[in-house]
C-alpha positions, -999 to +999 in steps of 0.1 A: -649-559+322-678-550+346-678-586+361-645-591+379-656-626+390-660-638+353-632-645+328-633-652+291-603-670+278-592-679+243-572-711+237-573-748+227-588-775+249-577-794+268-542-779+265-551-743+275-576-750+302-566-726+330-554-737+364-576-729+394-611-739+404-644-730+388-680-729+399-694-726+363-682-740+330-701-733+298-693-757+269-714-743+240-707-755+205-672-766+214-668-802+225-678-819+193-648-803+176-626-826+198-616-862+190-626-889+215-592-887+233-592-849+236-628-851+249-618-876+276-588-854+286-610-823+287-636-840+310-608-853+332-593-818+335-627-803+343-632-829+370-600-817+386-610-780+383-647-778+392-656-774+428-683-794+444-717-779+434-702-763+403-724-763+372-714-775+337-737-762+310-733-782+278-751-773+246-745-784+211-762-782+177-775-816+165-770-812+127-740-831+115-711-810+104-682-823+083-657-804+105-670-821+137-653-853+146-681-861+171-718-856+171-738-837+198-753-870+209-719-886+214-706-857+234-737-855+256-737-892+262-701-890+273-707-861+296-738-877+312-718-909+319-692-890+341-696-903+376-684-870+391-714-852+375-751-853+384-775-843+357-799-815+367-816-807+334-818-821+299-834-806+269-835-826+237-847-806+207-845-815+170-820-786+167-799-789+198-790-808+230-787-790+263-776-805+296-770-788+329-749-809+353-736-804+388-702-815+402-707-841+429 
């Protein structure tokens, strides 16, 4: 409430991604719950909404979960292959993967 420039929204992705433009998107422990089609749709929607120079912070736990259709490695490989993103930082730990990328 004290940060008028920030919004926290609850919804399903990609269906409930808000309209508008963004300079920061944090995908923490979320994208591996999507199936491959929904992941592709989400990345396409983010490409349309993130302004040049915007940051995407993507972090996921590496342990396999039976409720996760995708692994952290698969998600991060897909994100890193997006031509509209430039990777700034990667951290590969036994427990998690973290990427910070910038919108070209």
